[in-house]
C-alpha positions in Angstrom: -18.6 -11.1 4.6 -17.4 -11.0 8.2 -15.6 -7.9 9.2 -13.9 -6.6 12.3 -12.3 -3.3 13.2 -10.0 -2.9 16.2 -7.0 -1.1 17.6 -3.5 -2.4 18.4 -0.7 -0.7 20.3 2.4 -1.2 18.1 5.8 0.5 18.2 4.6 3.0 20.7 1.6 4.1 18.6 -2.1 3.0 18.3 -3.1 1.5 15.0 -6.5 0.9 13.4 -6.7 -2.6 11.9 -9.5 -4.0 9.7 -10.0 -7.7 9.0 -12.4 -9.3 6.4 -13.3 -12.9 6.4 -13.1 -15.9 8.7 -10.4 -15.6 11.4 -9.4 -19.3 10.7 -8.9 -18.7 6.9 -5.5 -18.3 5.3 -4.1 -14.9 6.2 -3.1 -12.2 3.8 -1.8 -8.8 5.0 -2.2 -5.8 2.7 -0.2 -2.5 2.9 -1.6 0.7 1.3 0.3 3.5 -0.4 1.7 6.8 0.8 -1.6 8.6 1.2 -3.7 5.5 1.4 -5.7 3.7 4.1 -6.8 0.1 5.0 -10.3 0.5 3.5 -8.8 0.7 0.0 -8.6 -3.1 0.0 -12.3 -3.7 0.7 -13.0 -4.7 -2.9 -10.2 -7.2 -3.2 -11.0 -8.6 0.3 -14.5 -9.4 -0.9 -13.1 -11.0 -4.0 -11.0 -13.3 -1.9 -13.8 -14.7 0.2 -14.3 -17.3 1.6 -10.8 -18.6 1.4 -8.8 -15.7 3.0 -8.5 -13.7 6.1 -7.6 -10.3 4.8 -5.8 -8.0 7.3 -5.1 -4.3 6.5 -4.2 -1.4 8.8 -3.9 2.3 8.5 -0.1 2.8 8.5 1.3 5.3 10.9 0.2 8.9 10.3 -2.9 7.8 8.2 -6.6 7.2 8.7 -7.5 6.3 12.3 -4.0 5.3 13.3 -1.8 7.6 15.4 0.4 10.3 13.8 4.0 10.0 14.8 5.0 13.1 16.8 8.6 12.6 15.6 7.5 12.4 11.9 9.3 9.0 11.5 7.8 8.1 8.2 10.5 5.9 6.8 10.7 2.4 5.5 12.4 0.9 8.5 9.7 2.3 10.8 6.9 1.0 8.6 8.6 -2.5 8.4 9.0 -2.5 12.2 5.3 -1.7 12.5 4.4 -4.6 10.3 6.6 -7.0 12.2 5.0 -5.8 15.5 1.5 -6.5 14.0 2.6 -9.9 12.8 3.8 -10.8 16.3 0.7 -9.3 18.0 -1.6 -11.4 15.7 0.6 -14.5 16.0 0.8 -14.9 12.3 3.2 -17.8 11.6 3.1 -17.5 7.8 1.0 -15.3 5.6 0.7 -13.8 2.1 1.6 -10.2 1.7 0.4 -7.5 -0.7 1.7 -3.9 -0.9 0.8 -1.0 -3.2 3.4 1.7 -4.0 4.9 2.7 -0.6 3.3 -0.4 0.8 5.0 -2.4 -2.0 8.4 -1.0 -0.9 7.6 -2.0 2.7 6.5 -5.4 1.6 9.7 -6.0 -0.4 11.9 -5.1 2.6 9.8 -7.2 5.0 9.8 -10.2 2.8 13.6 -9.9 2.4 14.2 -9.6 6.1 11.7 -12.3 7.2 11.8 -14.9 4.5 10.1 -17.6 6.6 7.1 -15.5 7.3 5.9 -14.7 3.7 4.3 -17.4 1.7 3.6 -15.4 -1.5 4.2 -11.8 -2.3 2.3 -9.4 -4.5 3.8 -6.0 -5.4 1.4 -3.5 -6.9 3.2 -0.9 -9.0 6.4 -0.5 -7.0 10.0 -1.4 -7.4 13.7 -0.2 -7.5 14.0 3.2 -9.1 10.3 4.1 -9.2 10.4 5.9 -5.9 13.4 8.0 -6.9 13.5 8.7 -10.6 10.2 8.0 -12.3 7.8 10.6 -13.7 5.4 9.3 -11.1 7.8 10.1 -8.3 8.1 13.6 -9.7 4.3 13.9 -9.8 3.9 12.7 -6.3 6.5 15.2 -5.0 4.7 18.0 -6.9 1.3 16.9 -5.4 2.7 17.0 -1.9 4.2 20.4 -2.5 0.9 21.9 -3.8 -1.7 20.1 -1.7 -3.9 22.5 0.4 -4.0 21.9 4.1 -7.8 22.4 4.2 -10.9 22.8 2.1 -13.8 25.1 2.6 -16.3 22.5 1.3 -16.6 18.9 0.4 -17.2 20.0 -3.2 -13.8 21.9 -3.2 -12.1 18.7 -1.9 -13.8 16.7 -4.7 -12.6 19.1 -7.3 -9.1 18.8 -6.0 -9.2 15.0 -5.9 -10.6 15.0 -9.5 -7.4 16.8 -10.7 -5.2 14.3 -8.9 -7.1 11.2 -10.0 -8.9 12.0 -13.3 -9.1 8.5 -14.5 -10.7 6.7 -11.5 -14.4 6.5 -11.1 -16.3 9.1 -9.1 -17.2 6.3 -6.7 -13.5 5.6 -6.1 -12.8 9.3 -5.6 -15.6 9.7 -3.1 -14.4 6.6 -1.2 -10.9 8.2 -1.0 -12.4 11.4 0.3 -14.5 9.6 3.0 -11.3 7.9 4.3 -8.9 10.8 3.8 -10.8 13.8 5.2 -12.1 14.9 8.6 -14.3 17.8 9.6 -12.7 20.9 11.2 -14.4 22.3 14.3 -14.5 25.8 12.7 -16.0 24.3 9.5 -14.5 22.8 6.3 -12.3 19.8 6.0 -8.7 18.8 6.5 -6.7 15.7 5.9 -7.0 12.6 8.0 -3.3 11.9 7.4 -0.3 13.7 8.7 0.2 15.8 5.6 2.9 18.0 7.0 5.0 15.2 8.4 4.6 12.8 5.5 5.2 15.6 2.9 8.3 16.7 4.8 9.7 13.2 4.7 8.9 12.7 1.1 10.2 16.1 -0.1 13.3 16.4 2.1 14.2 12.8 3.0 17.2 11.9 5.2 19.5 10.1 2.8 20.8 7.9 5.7 17.3 6.4 6.0 17.2 5.3 2.3 16.8 1.6 1.5 18.7 -0.5 -1.1 15.6 -1.9 -2.8 17.6 -3.9 -5.4 19.2 -5.8 -2.5 15.7 -6.4 -1.1 14.4 -7.7 -4.4 17.3 -10.0 -4.7 16.8 -11.4 -1.2 13.1 -12.4 -1.7 12.8 -16.1 -1.3 9.1 -16.6 -2.0 7.2 -16.7 -5.3 6.4 -13.1 -6.2 4.1 -11.3 -8.6 4.5 -7.7 -9.7 1.3 -6.1 -10.9 2.0 -3.0 -13.0 -0.5 -0.6 -14.4 -0.2 -0.6 -18.1 -0.1 3.2 -18.3 1.6 3.8 -14.9 4.0 6.8 -14.8 5.6 5.2 -11.7 6.8 1.7 -12.3 8.3 1.4 -15.8 8.7 -1.7 -17.9 12.5 -1.6 -17.7 12.2 -1.5 -13.9 10.1 -4.6 -13.9 12.6 -6.3 -16.2 15.3 -5.5 -13.8 13.4 -7.0 -11.0 13.1 -10.2 -12.9 16.8 -10.2 -13.6 17.5 -9.8 -9.9 15.2 -12.6 -8.8 13.9 -15.5 -10.9 11.0 -16.0 -8.5 9.4 -12.9 -9.8 6.7 -12.9 -12.5 4.8 -9.9 -13.7 1.5 -8.8 -15.2 0.6 -5.6 -16.9 -3.0 -4.5 -16.2 -4.2 -2.7 -19.3 -5.7 0.8 -19.0 -4.6 1.2 -15.4 -2.3 3.8 -13.9 -0.4 3.7 -10.7 -3.6 2.9 -8.7 -4.3 -0.4 -10.4 -6.8 -1.5 -7.8 -8.8 1.8 -8.4 -8.5 1.9 -12.2 -9.2 -1.7 -13.0 -10.6 -3.3 -9.9 -12.0 -6.5 -11.5 -8.8 -7.3 -13.4 -6.7 -6.5 -10.3 -8.9 -8.7 -8.1 -8.8 -11.6 -10.6 -5.0 -11.4 -10.9 -4.6 -11.4 -7.1 -7.0 -14.2 -6.5 -5.5 -16.4 -9.3 -2.0 -15.9 -7.9 -2.8 -16.5 -4.3 -5.0 -19.5 -5.1 -2.6 -21.3 -7.3 -1.7 -24.7 -5.9 1.5 -25.3 -7.8 3.8 -23.0 -5.8 6.0 -24.9 -3.5 7.0 -23.6 -0.1 10.5 -22.1 0.2 
């Protein structure tokens, strides 16, 4: 599988971008979650070959992309970054997939730029989940109790195991490889802006909140919501509400998967994504 890694200057920051597949294939952009990274989509990128050019990037404050000195980690900033990337890569029309925070960003982008998005996949995100779900409470608690550093790789692994007890050890190790960096004095710290992102999540500016129901209502492309069957974040009633708001939305529950569907059930996730994107019976808006 062809792969390229490069950097782009967008919105005043430098971003790390990863592409998989032939540059002339059909483009699909993938957006990771609040503590995620581009590499999380390597598996689904492989599953989509050779038909797709998969594009993912470490969103601001994560991975190898720049941290925002102003701690601007809000939806409108993320969406502006995505728009800048789309313009820089001259993407006329593309498919879009987003997980959790990336799903929120994808909804808002698709609503604002309806001519750009051909098909939309939302992985375990939707109106209400960010604010009032048990998963949202869990995520806030995790941010409040996450250590700034670890004395050893083993200590970091133990911590990650408490956060993600259901994913495979291989998936946990992949997360650590992409989320940690070595400290000069020894030990490890996060590769993402833990202080800035945690502050935004725990004490958000209400003026920067987005009306996600309006965003869902405005989506004009065919959309699939992928929910983890045992997710504590996106609840069945929330998915039903999304279908009420927009008849273009269909949904699939992935059994025995939590909020991180792509980690918990990668084969089922990849099959659902490929089947939706490769369908030939979806008409253009």
